[in-house]
C-alpha positions in Angstrom: -1.7 46.1 -69.8 0.6 43.5 -68.3 1.0 45.6 -65.2 -2.7 45.6 -64.4 -2.9 41.9 -64.7 0.0 41.6 -62.3 -1.7 43.6 -59.6 -5.1 42.0 -60.1 -6.0 39.7 -57.1 -8.3 37.6 -59.2 -5.4 36.4 -61.2 -3.8 34.6 -58.1 -4.9 31.0 -57.9 -6.4 30.2 -54.4 -6.2 26.5 -54.8 -3.5 24.3 -56.1 -4.0 22.8 -59.5 -3.7 19.3 -58.1 -6.9 19.4 -56.1 -6.8 21.4 -52.9 -5.1 24.0 -50.7 -2.6 22.3 -48.5 -2.8 25.0 -45.8 -6.5 24.4 -45.5 -5.8 20.8 -44.5 -2.7 21.5 -42.3 -4.0 24.3 -40.2 -6.7 22.3 -38.3 -4.3 19.4 -37.8 -1.7 21.7 -36.4 -4.2 23.4 -34.2 -5.4 20.1 -32.8 -1.8 19.0 -32.1 -1.2 22.2 -30.3 -4.3 21.8 -28.1 -3.4 18.1 -27.4 0.1 19.2 -26.5 -1.1 21.9 -24.1 -3.5 19.5 -22.5 -0.6 17.1 -22.0 1.6 19.7 -20.4 -1.2 20.8 -18.1 -1.8 17.2 -17.2 1.9 16.7 -16.3 1.5 19.5 -13.7 -1.3 17.5 -12.1 0.5 14.2 -11.9 2.5 15.0 -8.7 -0.7 16.4 -7.1 -2.6 13.2 -7.9 0.3 11.1 -6.6 0.4 13.1 -3.3 -3.4 12.7 -3.0 -3.2 8.9 -3.5 -0.4 8.8 -0.8 -2.6 10.7 1.6 -5.5 8.3 0.9 -3.3 5.3 1.7 -2.0 7.0 4.9 -5.5 7.7 5.9 -6.7 4.1 5.4 -3.6 2.9 7.3 -4.3 5.2 10.2 -8.0 4.2 10.3 -7.0 0.5 10.5 -4.6 1.3 13.3 -7.2 3.4 15.1 -9.8 0.5 14.9 -7.2 -1.9 16.2 -6.4 0.5 19.1 -10.1 0.9 19.9 -10.5 -2.9 20.0 -7.5 -3.2 22.3 -8.9 -0.5 24.5 -12.3 -2.3 24.7 -10.5 -5.5 25.6 -8.5 -3.7 28.4 -11.6 -2.1 29.8 -13.3 -5.5 29.9 -10.3 -7.1 31.6 -10.2 -4.2 34.1 -13.9 -4.7 34.9 -13.2 -8.4 35.4 -10.4 -7.7 37.8 -12.5 -5.2 39.8 -15.6 -7.4 40.1 -14.7 -11.1 39.6 -12.5 -12.7 42.3 -12.2 -16.0 40.3 -10.7 -14.1 37.4 -8.1 -12.4 39.8 -7.3 -15.8 41.2 -6.9 -17.2 37.7 -4.5 -14.4 36.7 -2.5 -14.7 39.9 -2.0 -18.5 39.4 -1.3 -18.5 35.7 0.7 -15.4 35.1 2.2 -14.6 38.5 2.9 -18.2 39.6 1.2 -17.6 42.9 -0.7 -20.1 45.0 -2.7 -20.5 48.1 -1.0 -21.1 51.4 0.1 -24.7 51.7 0.0 -25.4 47.9 3.0 -26.6 46.0 3.6 -24.9 42.6 4.9 -27.0 39.8 6.0 -25.1 36.7 6.6 -26.7 33.3 8.6 -25.1 30.6 6.6 -24.0 27.5 6.1 -26.7 24.9 8.5 -26.4 21.9 7.8 -28.0 18.6 9.7 -31.1 17.6 11.9 -29.4 15.0 13.2 -26.7 17.2 13.5 -28.8 20.4 15.1 -31.9 18.8 18.8 -32.1 19.3 20.9 -33.4 16.4 21.6 -37.1 16.9 25.2 -38.1 17.1 26.3 -41.0 15.0 27.3 -43.9 17.2 30.5 -45.7 16.3 29.9 -48.8 14.3 31.1 -51.8 16.4 31.4 -54.1 13.4 33.7 -51.9 11.5 36.2 -51.5 14.4 36.8 -55.3 14.8 
């Protein structure tokens, strides 16, 4: 009879005597850790893609700023060209100020550009003290 009790599955305890089956607690925890680990590995594959995408966005914003500045400069040059074509007073102003030209019989006096006091000032030399030499 001892052999029949040995092979009987009902004689095997399914739960630990101390309160619960340890495997019933560990299996969901391990499965959750595996899922979190796999998600982390997949996320690591997307980090370089996201960094590249952010770099492209920065480059696009920089190029758009440069394009807007170039368009402003183009509009300014078009306006200046129209002034030069249609406004003789503007042409005279440019000729006098930038090209140092004048009308016949005029004397042109040119001044050097103004320099600030710190860069234009020469260091003062110390004068010999007359009292100490006597």
